[in-house]
Every structure is written in C-alpha cells, then in structure tokens.
C-alpha positions, -999 to +999 in steps of 0.1 A: -199+439+201-217+437+238-226+405+251-262+416+244-254+413+204-237+381+206-269+369+227-291+380+195-271+366+171-286+331+177-272+292+157-263+300+121-293+267+100-278+241+081-290+210+072-253+196+079-249+207+110-254+173+126-230+150+103-215+127+127-188+099+119-201+066+120-171+035+123-177+000+107-178-027+130-147-053+134-168-077+105-166-044+079-134-038+084-099-052+063-075-066+090-040-081+089-026-056+062+012-046+065+012-008+057+038+012+049+055+027+066+071+055+045+072+089+057+060+108+022+034+128+028+009+107+009-025+093+015-011+055+005-055+043-001-080+051-031-109+035-032-135+029-061-170+017-064-154-018-071-121-020-050-101-008-024-062-003-032-035+001+004+005+006+001+019-020+018+057-022+033+078-049+015+116-048+016+125-043-016+106-022-041+066-014-040+037-030-037+012-024-032-026-048-025-063-047-041-092-059-028-126-061-040-142-037-020-167-066-004-136-087+007-139-073+042-126-090+073-091-108+079-070-107+046-046-139+037-012-129+047+001-147+014-025-127-006-017-114-047-002-073-047+008-054-073+046-057-075+056-043-104+075-012-091+116-012-083+114+013-056+082+026-030+052+032-041+042+068-033+010+072-047-017+055-060-054+070-073-082+049-095-093+061-128-121+080-124-140+063-160-123+029-159-125+016-122-103-019-134-076+008-142-052+026-113-020+048-120+007+040-095+039+062-090+073+052-074+104+061-059+121+045-092+111+072-114+086+060-135+045+065-134+029+026-140-010+019-147-022-016-142-056-035-148-075-055-121-097-079-134-133-074-117-129-106-096-098-095-080-060-106-083-054-145-080-015-143-085+010-112-083+007-088-114+042-075-130+027-066-157+015-031-165-004-017-189+017+018-198+053+024-182+054+067-183+087+074-181+103+110-183+109+125-141+145+121-135+138+120-099+106+098-071+074+112-087+054+120-056+022+128-067-004+116-095-037+134-103-064+120-128-081+147-151-119+156-139-137+156-175-109+147-200-107+110-208-066+095-205-054+125-189-029+126-161-001+152-147+023+139-122+049+158-099+083+144-093+114+158-070+128+172-101+104+202-092+090+190-127+048+181-134+047+165-167+008+159-183+003+126-198-020+109-218-019+084-212-038+065-246-006+072-265+020+069-238+033+101-247+044+134-226+014+163-233+033+187-215+066+198-195+057+219-170+095+238-149+084+269-129+085+255-096+123+256-080+124+232-054+097+201-037+060+202-053+038+190-021+005+188-035-013+194-068-053+200-080-074+207-107-102+227-108-138+212-112-135+219-154-093+205-153-088+242-166-066+248-145-039+233-115-030+239-079+005+232-065+018+240-033+057+244-035+089+242-006+094+275-015+066+284+007+044+295-026+010+288-035+010+292-077-020+286-103-006+276-134-026+265-168-014+229-172-018+230-216+010+266-217+028+256-185+022+293-176+020+304-141-013+332-136-010+337-103+015+332-074+018+340-037+032+332-005+008+303+012+015+298+050+052+316+068+057+273+086+089+249+070+065+216+068+044+208+035+013+226+028-015+211+006-041+230-014-074+224-031-102+242-055-132+247-037-155+233-068-161+269-099-165+293-068-130+299-080-112+298-050-089+276-030-083+261+004-051+253+017-036+241+046+000+246+064+015+257+090+025+292+107+056+312+111+052+295+154+041+260+135+006+263+144-017+242+122-041+266+101-061+268+065-065+300+046-085+308+018-077+322-022-089+341-040-073+323-076-069+356-094-049+368-070-033+353-042-013+384-024-032+378+006-063+357+015-094+362+027-096+344+052-063+322+073-075+304+104-050+289+129-064+256+139-036+239+170-008+228+176-001+193+165+026+183+141+010+163+114+005+177+077-029+180+071-045+168+043-078+185+030-105+164+013-136+185+000-173+175-017-184+193-043-216+185-041-224+186-002-197+220-004-180+208+027-144+204+033-128+178+051-095+184+069-073+151+085-042+152+099-016+127+091-012+111+126-040+125+145-073+111+159-099+132+142-114+145+112-126+182+115-153+190+083-166+228+071-195+243+054-182+265+021-198+296+017-198+327-007-193+352+018-172+361+047-159+341+066-162+315+038-157+286+060-178+278+091-170+248+112-195+220+118-177+189+142-153+166+143-151+131+144-134+112+171-111+087+174-083+070+195-066+052+168-040+077+147-040+071+115-012+073+091-036+077+053-072+086+045-086+070+014-129+078-002-144+070-023-164+087-046-203+100-042-216+067-066-206+046-044-223+060-013-249+043+005-277+066-001-304+044+020-283+053+048-281+088+037-244+085+039-227+118+019-191+109+024-169+077+030-130+081+044-105+049+044-086+054+077-056+030+077-045+030+106-012+036+125-004+017+150-022-016+140-028-029+106-061-025+099-088-002+068-117+013+087-142+023+068-157+056+082-188+069+077-201+106+076-241+103+077-268+127+083-291+117+105-327+112+089-357+098+105-373+092+066-363+062+045-371+083+013-342+097-014-327+127+003-330+149-028-315+181-011-288+161+005-276+141-028-280+167-064-264+158-095-230+137-092-202+136-112-208+100-136-179+075-149-183+088-187-158+118-200-175+151-209-144+156-230-115+130-251-075+137-248-071+156-280-108+179-277-087+189-236-052+195-254-070+215-285-086+236-256-117+229-250-126+229-211-161+213-201-173+202-165-179+162-156-210+146-163-236+143-134-262+116-131-284+115-109-280+095-071-325+083-073-314+051-089-297+041-049-276+016-067-239+017-073-229+031-104-197+007-112-180+005-153-175-024-171-155-017-195-122-040-211-082-025-215-087+001-237-050+011-238-036-001-263-002+021-271+012+031-308+041+009-320+065+044-324+059+047-287+096+048-273+084+030-243+088-005-237+049-018-223+044-054-215+031-060-247+056-051-264+079-072-242+061-107-245+053-100-285+093-098-285+098-124-258+074-150-279+079-140-318+099-174-326+065-191-313+056-180-351+083-198-372+078-235-385+092-262-360+123-278-383+129-321-372+169-329-368+169-366-381+208-366-371+220-398-352+232-392-323+261-398-304+253-419-275+294-411-264+307-377-264+330-354-246+311-334-223+298-377-209+334-385-206+338-359-189+309-359-161+314-394-159+355-396-156+347-364-131+321-387-111+339-416-107+368-401-097+352-385-068+326-416-056+366-435-061+381-409-032+351-411-011+349-450-008+386-449-002+379-429+026+359-446+042+378-481+033+410-465+050+390-463+080+403-494+107+373-511+119+383-504+158+389-543+179+362-554+207+371-541+239+378-576+262+359-592+282+353-569+316+372-589+345+385-579+379+421-585+370+419-568+335+401-537+361+430-539+388+455-545+353+442-513+341+444-494+367+483-499+375+489-490+339+466-463+336+492-433+347+521-447+324+512-458+295+477-441+294+504-407+276+523-428+253+488-445+234+474-412+233+503-401+214+507-435+193+464-428+180+474-390+174+503-406+150+488-437+129+448-431+130+442-399+100+426-368+104+390-376+095+389-406+122+396-382+151+363-357+131+343-386+134+349-404+168+341-365+181+306-365+153+298-396+174+302-388+205+281-355+200+254-373+181+252-398+211+247-365+235+222-353+210+203-393+211+205-380+247+188-355+248+157-365+227+151-394+251+148-370+281+124-352+263+107-381+255+102-400+290+094-359+298+065-359+273+054-394+282+054-381+322+030-349+314+007-374+293+005-394+315-005-370+343-029-348+323-044-388+315-048-391+354-064-349+355-091-362+324-104-392+341-102-368+380-121-344+361-144-367+344-149-386+378-162-348+394-185-346+369-205-377+364-208-371+410-217-337+401-246-349+379-260-369+403-258-346+431-277-324+405-304-352+395 
C-alpha cells in the first residue's frame, strides 16, 4: 500500500471515538479499606445499584466488606463485614435479579449465598442463606446465569465445574472436561453456552446442561493465565493472554471453529493478567491489566479487523482489581456509558471511574442507551434445566432513574437437602424453646460436697497466704545517725560486712529477698516518674510563657495597625 493510499483512508467515524475516563473526586471514593493481597487472578470487587462489595485482608478465614453505594468517604475501622468463610475469599458476584443477594467462593471449598439488608450491615454477618458443598479443592470463580433465575456456575481448582440450582441448594450438573486448573469462565448472552480457558492453553465452548465440549482449540502460547468473554450474540469470543515471548495479546475467535483465531494482536510487554469487560449495549470491550494504571477500550465490529482501538484511560496508580456496575446503575444525565470501581494496589481506596461520551445536549441520548438488561429473570431454573433458552428481558433507560430491586429472601431450601443451612441449624439449636418449662420444687441443700471442697480450698489458700505474710519479720528502725555511730560503723565495716550478709541469707526466707528486690525496683520506678513529672511541669511553664509573649506581641501589632 502506497503513502497516497494511506493518506486517502481518513479517520473511521464512531460515536465512541472521544470516550474518556473521569475518576471520582476524593469525597466520592471509599477510603481506609484493607484490600486483600491475595495473588489469585480475581476482580475482588462487585457492584450493583445498591451496594459495593470488596474482598478484604484478614489474618484468619475470609471476609469481604459490603457498603451502601452512597456511603462514600473514609471507612470506619470497625465497620461490619461478612465473616462466614473459613478461608480467603477468592470471588464475589451479585445476583443480577436480586440486589440484596451476593454469592462468594472461598479457599474452604465452598460457595455461599448471603442476604444483605437494604441499609447495609449493622453487625458482622456470619449466617449464610445457602452453603454449597461439592468441590474438593478451593473454588476460584463463580458466575450467575444472565437470564435464568437461581442458576449459578462455579469452577474450582479440582478441575471441576458445577452448575447449581441455588433455589433448592442442589447441583444440576458436574462438568469434568478440564485436565488442569480453570482460569476463567463466561456465559453467552442467552446462557446456553459457557466458554472457559484452562492451564493446558486450550479455549473451550461447553454446553453446561449436558457438559459436552462443542469445540476447543489452542488459545495463547504463553504460560500465564488467559481470560475469555463472549462478544454478545455475534458468535465470537474475545480472549486475552500471553505470547510465547510473554507479550500480552488479544485474539478474536469464532465459537464454532477454534482451530485458529480470526485476529490476534500484541498489546505490550507488561506482566499483569489482562481482564476483558464487555458492554453488550455499546459493543465496547475494555481491557484492564492487574498492576496497570491504564484501561484500554475497543469497539467491536462485525467484519475484519473485528476490533477497533478507541483510546485509553491513564492514571499513575496501579490497580489490584476492578469491579463494574450494571448499565441500569449508570448516570444517564452525564452520558455515562460504563463505570468501573478501581481497587488501588498501593493504598486502601476504591475509586469510581466513569466512562463518558462528551455531548452538549442535556436530553436523553437514544443512540448511547439502547434497551439494557432488566433485573427480572426471563426463565425459571426448571425451564432452563429442561432445555429452554432466552435472551435477558430488556428495559428502557429513558426515565433516568437508577433501577434497584426490592425483594425479600427468596431462598428457602427444601427439607430433604443434605446441606446444612443457617435456618436448619438455628431450628435445631433452639428446638428446646418449644418444650414447656416444668418447675422443680425440690428443696435445695445449702451445703453440698462441691461447696465444701470449694470453701476448703479457698480457706487453705487464704491461710497459706496469710502465714507467708505473717512470717515476714518487721525490719527494726535504724538508730539515729550520730557522729559516733558513723565512726564505729566505718571501723567495723570491713570485718563485719561479710558475716552480716551470710547471716541475713541464712536467717531470712527466700520470699523476703524477693520482696526487697521488688521494693527497690518500685522505688526506682517512682523516681523515674517524679523526674518525668518535673520535666512536664517545666515544659508547661515554658509553653505558658511563650503564649503570654505571643499575646503581648499580638496586642502590640493591633495597636500599631490602629
């Protein structure tokens, strides 16, 4: 291609060409958060229009913090947390159809569901709604179904993927098709397929209800973790990973043929794992690396080269993780199309970053906000298990109101569940309350064998202590100091000192020697405290003199000014 042909190509027109990132001000951030330092490749942050949840660092077990979205500023040190896991929390995800339900997976091989009240947590939360046991090793990733209610999928380090029906607390299917550790998982738009990346460098497309691998192929040649995400209903998959020479790269694949990518491009030579975030409404994919300070974003198209680079958001502080809020939580009046919640790696802060399209008009922008996913399920769990597929129910954002859900606790496991829950445990613990209290009118014997033993033990101990103190002989008062006494003591000092010391050690008990040492030590401490008090009093006097001088200078300055 000649230079003249390049000159006539021009610039590709796009309404998202000038998208920029706007970080929140200091008062709009969440500060004083002990963010986890776990080396696991997780986001460690989950957000919905009601709450923001952050995995926190703790000495033992695993906890994560849940704050109301409007509760910005400096966090209280003793703020309430979710503390039910026995190992470090590795991933958290909010239920897309109930803003009060959050799922978490942990190093203790369990997946738990929690109910967060509307006002936030008042005390530490230890009672879970559902406790899902099935993995033999730690559970690294969880994902909610995008359109079916109560369907959750988890991936563990035991190379298993388990599809759960959390409404009944039962496993729908156990998928055992990975020979090594699973790095990521993602549903397509209607939830009929799941794509995964694995340590064996293969990308797989799996039918989750039957556990069948529909297609697979070598993804990226590097040794570090790869991530994958479906690009909507286009039938294409975006992956991020590393080349053979440890260069970071992205690739676009056709889900029906994973033998070779449609396009593969190198990005840079950094070492952090790249996480893809796809916006189904604007068809923009964001790439953010762990340990990076920038966020790149690309526009997805239906023809080669499949992705067009738009711009990047730059910042000087690296990120430990990123969460994002659903589109129904974005601010339509500010033309906000996406919002990240950045966990800083060097300071305990969660910073919102808004991706904004610059527009002069204050009216609703129809081209920026097509109908987005609503917080209502399109299918029940049983319908999806029976084989039905459906895209998410869509809602309009023209009202400009942040849509939240207000639903009660809906998870009531069946009685034939083999998994213990908090409700079952509480009913067992407090079962005695249903029994009638029967009074006992038997006479009480005031003197029992136990009380006799206790009183005798106490009396013997008291007598021992009393005898020990009574055995101490009172030291005689020293004679009055006179000149003759001093001369006689100096004369007899050398001859009688050793004899007196031997007699004192032989006659006085061992406890008397210890008391003398304690007495001398306390005297030294008293002297030290007296010195400190005198020094403090002296310092107070000096400061008072300085204050008087400054007041006088101030008065003189006022007089001269007048």
